[in-house]
N, C-alpha and C positions, 0 to 999 in steps of 0.2 A: 770648515764639515758642509758636506753638501746638503740642497734645503733636504728635507724628510716630507715624503708623498704622504703622513699622515702627523695630525698631534691630535693629543687625548685630551682636551681641558679637565681640569680635575678640579673640583669647589671640595671642602671640608668644610663639616661645622664643630663647635662641641658643645660640651655637657653646661656649660659656661661659659666664658665672656670669647664673642664673634667678631667680626668684621674689623675692622684699623684693631680693635683689641684680641682679636683671635691668639692663643697662642703663649697669653702675659696668664696664666692661673693655672698653668700644669694640671685644665678637667680635660678629660678621654675624650677621643673623637667620637661621634653619634651620629652621625652621617657625611656618607660619601656616596660623594654624584661624581659620576665619567663623562663628557660625551666625543666620540670618534666623530675626528671632523678631515674629511677626505682635502687635502691641500690641493689638488693636484685637479681636479673635478671644482673644486671650491661648494665643497658645500657639506652636507650633515648627514653623514652617513647614521650612528642610531647613540640614541643615551641609554644611562640608565643609574636610578638610584637608588644606597640601599641605608639601612639603618642601620646603623651599628651598637653593640651589647659594651657598656664599658662591663671593667672588671673591675669588682665590689669583694668587700667579705660578706656582705648582708642583700641578700635580689629582694627586700622586702623594705631598705633604703631605700630615699623619695635620689632620682637615678640626674634628674635637670633641674638649675637654678630658674626662678622663674620670670631671669632675663632673659635666659634660654628658649624660654615655652614662648615668650614674648618675639623676640623676634623669628623667632625661626618657625612657632606654629607645631614643634613635636610635639608628643603628648608620651609620657610616662609606661604608658599601655605598650605601644608600638616599640619601643626603646628599651624595654623589659624580655618583650619577647625575639627581636632582632641575634643576630649571629653574633657570632665577637670581632674582634676586627681582624684577626689571621686568614678563619673561613674568606670574609669579603675580600681580603687581598686577591686568594685565592680565583674566586670568582671572576677576581680581574685577568688575572692571567689569562682564566677557561676561555675569556671572553675575547683578547686581542689574539687567540690562537684562533679563536674561530672566525675570525674577520680577516684570518688572513696577515696581519700587521705584526709580527712576535716575533725578528729578524730570528732569534735563538731558535728558532721553528719553521725556516726556512720563510718566513714569511717577509712586504717588506716595512722598513723603518718606520717609527715614530718616537715623537717627543712628547714633553707633557708638555702642557703650558698652562697656567698661572694667574690670577691677579694678584700681582705683589710676591712674595716669595716664600711669608706669611702658612702658607697652605703641605709648604713641602718640607721649608725650614725648622720653625716652629712647632710643626704639629705630629708631622707624619715621620721623623726620622728620630726624636725625639719621645714618642710613644712607641714605636715599634723599636727601638737601642732599649728603654729598660722591660718591653714586653719580651725581649729576646729572636724579635722578630727578624730572617735575614729578608732587603730588598732586594729583591733586582736590579743587574747595575743603570734600567731605564727607567730609575728613582733617584740617580744622582744628576741628570741635566735636565729642565725644562726650561722654557720661554719665560719671560715673565712679561705680558701681555701692557700693562700699563707700561714699564722703558720701551717696550717697540714703538710704543702707538705713541709717548710723548719727542722719540727720539723723530719719527714719519711723521708728523707731524709737526716736529715742532713746538710741542703747545708744553707749555714750564707748568700750568695749577691745572695740573691732573692730578688727582686722590685718590681717586676711585670706581666703579666701573656706570656710577649713574655720568656722572663727569664725565667716560667719552662719549656716553650715548645721545649729552645735549650738543657736544662737539662736532657730532656728525650727524646731529636732527635725526637723534630716531627716538620712540617715545617708552618709554619703561611700562614689561607688562606683567602687572601684579597679580594676574587671573590663576599664574599658576605657585606648584611649589614651592619653598624661598630657592633649595640649591638648586634647582631645575632652573628657575629662575634665572640665575644667575648662569648659567648654565649655558643655555637657549641665548642668553643677552649678548655674553662676549663672544659667540659664535654671530654673529648678529654681527662684533666686533672686525670679528676674524673676516668673515665675508666682504666688509670694506673696504679693510687693511689689502687682502690681497686683490680686490678690482683693481683697486689707487695704484697697481703695483709693487708693494711693499713685500719682501722675502723673508723668509721667517730663515738667519744662516750662526747665528753667535746664540746660540741657547748657554745660559749659567749651567757652571760649575757648582754641583759639593760635592767635597772632600770624603772623601769613608774613610782617612786613616790619620794622623796626627809623621810628618813629614821630621824625622830630622835635620837639624840644624843650628850655625855656631853663631853665638853672635862675636861683635869684640866689641872693646871698648869707644872709640871711636867711630860707629855707625849711627847713622841720625835716620830717628823710628817715626814716624807723626802719631801725634797727639790726640789724633781721631781714629786711630786704631789700637790701642792699648783700655782693659780694665783689668781692676786688681779684683779678685775675689777674697772674700771671706769665712772663716767656720768649718772650714776643708778637712775632714780628717788625717791625724799626723801621719799616716800609712798614703794616702791619694800618692800617685805616681802620676807621672804629665800624662799619659795615655786614660786615666781614670776622670784627668779635668780634663779632653778634650771629649770625653765621652761626656759629659755635664753640658757641651756644648753640641753633639753631636747637631746638624745640619747646620752648620757653621764654621766658615771657613778661616782655622787658624793657621797663620804663619809658617814657614817650617820653621822650627826648633821653639815658639810660638808661648811656651808653657815657662814660666819661672817660679819652681819654687821660689816662697822667702822663708830666711831661714832667721835666728832670733842673733844675737853681740858673741851670741855661745857657739853659734855652728847649728843648729837645735832648726827645727822645720817649729811655724811659729802658727799654722794654721790657716797661711795665704799665697796665694800665687798671681802672682802678675801673668795677664794672659792678653796676647799680642793676635789680631787681625790682621784677613790679605787685606779689607777693603774699611772706608768709616760706615756702609751698610750693614758688614755681618759685628761690628762693634754694636752699635745703631741696637740689632739685633739679640741683643748678648744685655745688654741692659735691662731688656725684659723679662732675663729670667731671675731678677732679683728674688731670693729669697722660695726660690727653686728648690727641688730637696738633690739631693745626692747619696744616695738609702734614708736612713733615717736620718740626714741633717743639713738642717737647709742652710745654702749658701747667700752668703749675699754679696749684692756686684754692683760695683761704684766705676766712674773714668777713674784713669788716671791718664799718665804721661807718656811721653816716649821714653822722658831720661828716663821714669822711673825706672822701665822697663829693660834699657842700657845699664841703669847701676847695679841691678841686682843680676840681670843676664851674661852682660857683655864682660868679658875675658880679656887679661893682657900676659899670661904663660903660656909663655912659649910651650910649656911640656903638658898642660894641659889643651889646648889646640892642637900640636900634634897627638895626645891619644883623643880626642872626642872626631880628628880627620880619618881616625881611625875607621871608629864606631861608625861616621858614613863610607868608608871606602868597602868596609867587609860588609857591611850590609845588616853590624851588629844592631839587632833591637829592643835590644829591654841590656842599661845599666843598671847595676845593682853597686846599694852604698856599705861600705862597712864598717863598722863602729867599733872601737873599744880591742883593738889587738895591741897586743904585747908589742913594746915598743921596739923588738929585738926581731920582729917578724919576717920571714926571707919569703920568693916570691913560690919556691919551691913548697914551703908550706901550706901558703895562703891554697897552689894549687889540689894538697893530694885532701887538703878538710874539705872539700869540694866535690872531690874524686870516692870519697870515704864515705864511708855509713847506707843508710837501706834507699836514699835518692840522688846516686854518683851523679855528676852533671860537667862536661864538660867545660872550663872559658875559652871563650874562643881567641884564637890565634895564642895559648898558651904563655906564655910571662910577658908578649908583649900588647894581653888582654890587659893586663895589670897596671894600676897608676895606685903608685903608693904619695900619702900625704906627709911632708916632709912643709917646718918654716925655716924663716929666712935662714938661721942658723945650720939647718940642716941633719936638725933633730926630730923621731919620729913625730906626729900625733897621735898614731895608734888609729889613726883611716886611712881609708884605702877605698879606690872603684875597681871593678869589674864589671866584661862584657860581658854578652850571653849574643847567643844569635838566635834566640827563639824564645815566644814563653814557654815553653814547655824547660827549657832549660832552666830559664831564670827562675817557675813557682819550684822545681828542687832544687832553686838553689838557695830560695827564699825558707824552702821546711829547714833548715838547718841555723834557723833565728834562735839562738840562745847555749851553741852548743860550743865549745870552746877549744881552744888553739893553744896546749897548755893549761895552763891556769886560770885562764885568763876565756872568759865566755863572748861568744859575739853577736855583735846586733848586725839585719841583718833586714833592707829597707829599697825596693827599686827608689831608682833616682832618675835624674836627667840632665840635662848637658847644661845646666841653665845653674844643677846643684853643683856640678865640677868645678863652673867656673866661680863661682861663689867661693865654696871652701877653698879654691887654692889659690886665689885669692887672701884671701882670708890669713891664712897661712904662713904665706910671706910676707903681710903685712908686720911691720917692725915693732909696733905697737899696741900691747894686750889688749882684749875685746871688749873693756870697759873704756880706753879709750879711743877705740874705735869712732867712725859718726855711723846714725843707725842711715843705712841711704834710701828706707824703706818715709822714713819722718820730715819734712820739708816745714820752712817758718810758717804761718798763716797770716801773718800780720809783720812786715818784710822791717818797719820803723820798730821793735819793741826795740831795749834798749840794752836788754840784758839777758842771755838765754835761761831756761828754767832752771832749776836742779831736777835730779832723778826725784819724783813722787811729788811735788810739788805742784799744787794747783796756782794758774794767774789769776792776780788779780782781778776781776770784775771790772773796775772801773780800767785797766788799757780794753777790755770790750769794748767801750762804749761809753761814754755821758752825755753831756748834755742839756738840753730845755722842750729839745724840741723834740713833741708830743707825735715819733714814727716809730711805735717800739706800741704791741699788742700783747697783754696775758694769761696765759690763759688758765685756767682753774680747772676746782675737782676734777681734772685725769684720770682713768681708770691706772692702776702702779705697774700695768701689765705695757702699755702703751708705750709704741714705740717714735721713732721723723717719720719713721712711714703711716703712721696713722695717724700724727696731728697732718700731714700734706696732703693726707688723705683729705682729712673730714675739714681741712680750707677751703680746697678744691681749687680754683681758679685765681682765688686770693694770694695761692702759695706761691703762683711768678713773680708777683710782689715782695718776695724775699728777698735780703740781700745778702753778696754771699759768704754763708756756712755761719748762718742768723739764726740759725737754730740754738735756744740754750735750754737745756734742760734742766730741773733743779734737783738734786736727790741734797738729805739732812743728813746730819752729821753724822746717826747714824750707817750712812749710806741705802738707803732703802730710797725709793722713788718715794715726794714731797706731790703728788701728783699738781706740779708744776711746774710753766716752762716758760720762758718767756721768746718770744720773736720780735728779729727786727728788720723791718719792712725798708723799700724805695724812696717813702711818702707819710708824707702827716696824713694826705688823704689814703692814702692804701690802708693805713692803718685805720682810720678813721670806719672807710666801708668797709675793712676786713669784724669790725668790729663789733659794729652796728648790723651787720646783717649774716656772723657768726655768734652771738652773743645765745648763752641756752638755746643750741640747738643740740640737738645729738650725736654723740660721736659711737659706733657701735663697732666692738669687736671681742669675738665669739660671738655670747649668748650673751654679754653682754652690753647696755644701753645707760649709758650717762649723760645726763645734757652739761654741758661744757661754758663758765659762764668766761667770755669773750669781752677783755675789756680796755680800753686806751690806756697807754699811758707813753713816757720818757725816758730817757733814757737816764734819768739821774732816778727817774721813781725808782726804776728796774734795780737799782745799785742802793738806793732806802733800804730795797723790801729782801735784797740777795747780802746784804751786810747786815741785817736788824738791826741799822746805826749802831754798832758797836765798831770798836776800830778793839786790835789786839795786840797783847804786851810783849816787847822786844829784851832779845836776847843783843846783850849790845858786843859782844864778842867774836861774834860772829859776822860783823860788818865791819864794815871799813871806818876809817877815820870820819870822812867826811861824813858818812850816812847815819852814823854815830849819834851824828850833832845833832839829829836833825830829828831823831828818836822824844825827844820832846813833844810833837806835835801830837805820839799816840799816848789816848784815856786810860790805864789802871782800868782791866777790864775783870771781874770776879768770872775763877775757874768756872767752870759748868763739872754738877760735878760727874764724874766717867764711872763710877761704878754703876750699877742697874739695881730698881730696886730688889728690896729680896725676894726671895725665887725666882725668879727670872736667870734663862740663861743668859752666861756669860761669856764671852771666850775665852780660850784655856791664855793664861798665861805664859807659856810654853814656849811657843808658838815663834816670839820673839816680834813684836806686831809694825810693821813701817812707819816709819813717823810719818808716812802722807795720811792717814787717817784722822790724827788729831794736829796740823800740819796750821795751829795759830801763829804761831810763831814765824816757820819761812814767809804766812802772806805777807806780814804786814814784814819783812825785811824785803820780801821782793819787792813790793809797793813804794816802802824808801829810797828801796835803789832807784825804781824808776821815778822817782821823785827827784833826786838827785843826780838821774841823770839827762832829766830833762834840763832842770835851772843850770847845771853847766855847761848846756848849746843855748842856751839863754829863752828855749822854747817852755811855755803854759805851764804847771805843773795837770801831770794827770789824773790824778790823785784828787776825788775828793772827799771834804772832811768832813764827816756824821757828827754831831752830838749824841753819845748811848740813850739807850735810850734802852726799858726792864723790858724783860721777855715777859707775854702773862702767863708761862710756867716761871716764876718767879723767879730766874738765871739768865744770865745770857747765852747765847744760844749764836754758835754762828754756823753756818749751813754751809752745805760742800757744792760748789756751783763742778757739775757734773756733765761738759758741755760738749754737745758731737756738732756738726757741720751739718748742714743741709748736705742731702741727694741731689745725685751721684757723686759727690766730691766723701773721696775714703774717712774715716773715722778713724782709721789710721795713721792721720793727724791731728788728731784734736790734740785740746788744752791738756786734759787731765790726760798724764800718763801711767798707765793700768802698772808699772812695774812690781806696788807690793803685794802682798800677800794676803787674800782676803779670804774670811771664813762666813761657812754655811752652816747651817744648824741646819741637821735633820730629824725626825723626828715621825716615831711610830716605827723604829722597826726589834722587831721579836730580838724579845730579851738574849736568846740563843744566839746572834749575832755576829757571824766571822771578820776583820778584818779584811779578808780577802774575797767577802762580798758585798763590803759597800766599795771595794775599787772596782765590782766586777761591776756596779751601779754608774762610774762614773767611767768607762774605758771609754776610749774616746775624745772626751774631754781633757786630760791634760796633757802634759807635755812630760814630766816631770810628773812620780809618787803624791800625792797630799799628804800633808800629817793629818791621822785620822787617831780623835779622843773620843773612847765609847763615856759617858760616861757616868753615876751609879748613884743611886740614891742615898738617902740618909744614912741606912739600912745596910750598903757598902755593896749591893744589891743590882745588878745593869737595870735601867726606867728607861730603856729603846729608847736615845736622844744620843747625836756624835755630833762633835766636831770636825767638819772637812775642812782643813787649809787650804785653799790655792795659792799655786804661784804669783797669780792675777787678779786683779777685777774681773776680767776679758771671759776667766776663764773659769767662774762662779757664777757670773753671771748667763752664759750658756749651761752649766748645770744643772740652772734655780729653772731655766726656758727650756730643756728639753729632757730634765731626767725628773719633774716636780709631779709625783702621783705615780710614780712610778712603781713595780712589785718587787718586795725585796723576801723571801722568804716565803711566804703565804699575804704579806700584809704590805697595804700601800704606803708610802712613804711621801713622806709633804717636809718641801726644801725652802726656806728663806734667809736671806741677809744677816748673819747673828749680831 
């Protein structure tokens, strides 16, 4: 590209975090400053500064955080009376036209220049996408001043404008406003660069849409380019996910929706970016929102992506190649077809009715999914040439072919690959390995059964005091909240060393254990963070932080109790070791009178009270260790009575440390989990409760309305989800929502 005659220095500030954390908190732009610089004559042309009014439900609410006010010097009054972003952008277009540098209006060329990628990639593009503001082409190219400076002067340690000014010997000017000062300082740096012979030639490009692409099982994908997104709506397409990462460059075919072993979407996706810089920016979008749902973003590996997106089916490859060659924009998945369905029936299904549409390339635009023995699975994929036709097709969701209603979803190339791979595998879904799960401790002697909790002793042990215990956590505290609370001490947490404790009822215990990389790190963290405050929403709680050892952690987590063993479930070599287990009093399973109980008809999964399995796996580990001559990983503890009068085995609900994906946690969330809903209208219907949880579940939950002793509804219901993940998300996202005219409260049964 030829060097532009002008550059526009662009600087943004948001109502929340700024500086190196700009764009990490979803706050809206409140300051938009630009300076036109004449590259040919190497001088400043003109500067404009605009305050921007955020879009809010209530203009009387506080718009700026205290951090923003201190850092930028902006005032609430100035922001409340400013123009919205759309009008400010229109004002910029008029500005560049008046300066005769707008290429679309007969002017000379110009290109944006920013200090790093945050202003455009994490602020401007995501906000414009959310507000449906169309950005002209010049917002999709920019020079990164920091990168050009480092490359030209071969200076590696440059992290901000201040560093660049110090390197070239220019003093900061703090006499002018925040945004104006930064633009003027960048202009001084550009002036020096041009004088020293630098030419701005290779701008960064921002992709404006996701390009289709095909991944093969033999492809090698860089680990530093892949993330895992969790909590996605089931209806999300690859384009929806690409829009969530708007401003970041996703690789061709770089969105892979993950499927469960039953072939259904599980609310997760693996996303591959063009380079590490874009991947690192994507990690900053952890817990940003897609619609009403927050999305968790974690690091993943190239192998994870290939396992999900890679294919080896020639039929799938041919179909997807046709998709790319013909310019097909959208793939639609059909589920629930009659096994005898023909191509002509499918084509007529889309041609008929109120919203007729044509399948791209007729019969060649269809791909029926068959098992390895040739039997139909009831699934098919269909190509459409554009979004309009695809939306017409999707309007036929749950309409019938013969006597079967058909489910329709937007799909992706990766989903085609996954479905074909699974259908052609002769093993049953339960026998297939889960491509998303990878072992976290390579030396584990056995693989856990589904729904079983691994003994804490296999995670850590020993007398070295390299752990800390957190007590008094708010029940809604997450791993992210803990890391924020620990601050710089979180850098000393070992790989996957965050352990949160839930009690046997499945509710948070208010405790967590953290494994540190040394005794000194644990001692320092406990000393400096003991009885400091954790802030979550409007809550302010002081947290006890105590140094402890692995053995201390085991003692507390097991309550000093061992469990009875089911001898007929164990191999002979392990059953012989059962004498080490002390008998344990069974805790009372029934709740006290007048309390809510989970319905007995849902068939609660054994992992809810997994004492036999726990002991079984502990003994298996001990036997395997003895067989190879290793010391036993099991620490034997003498039983001690619970203060509540009976022995109580807490459930360890373990999370790895972000940014490692919780998908790989020890506790497998496959068991049904019941949520209690309180405060329902007495006239509530099942359909209204299903509507409350729309978008949470993959399969509709089991709902049981509760009645009082007089037989009339009492405003409560038990809702049993297919997994604990769904139950937790339901409580997090739908608590205090309105059903009928009443707020409802949700908690674990």
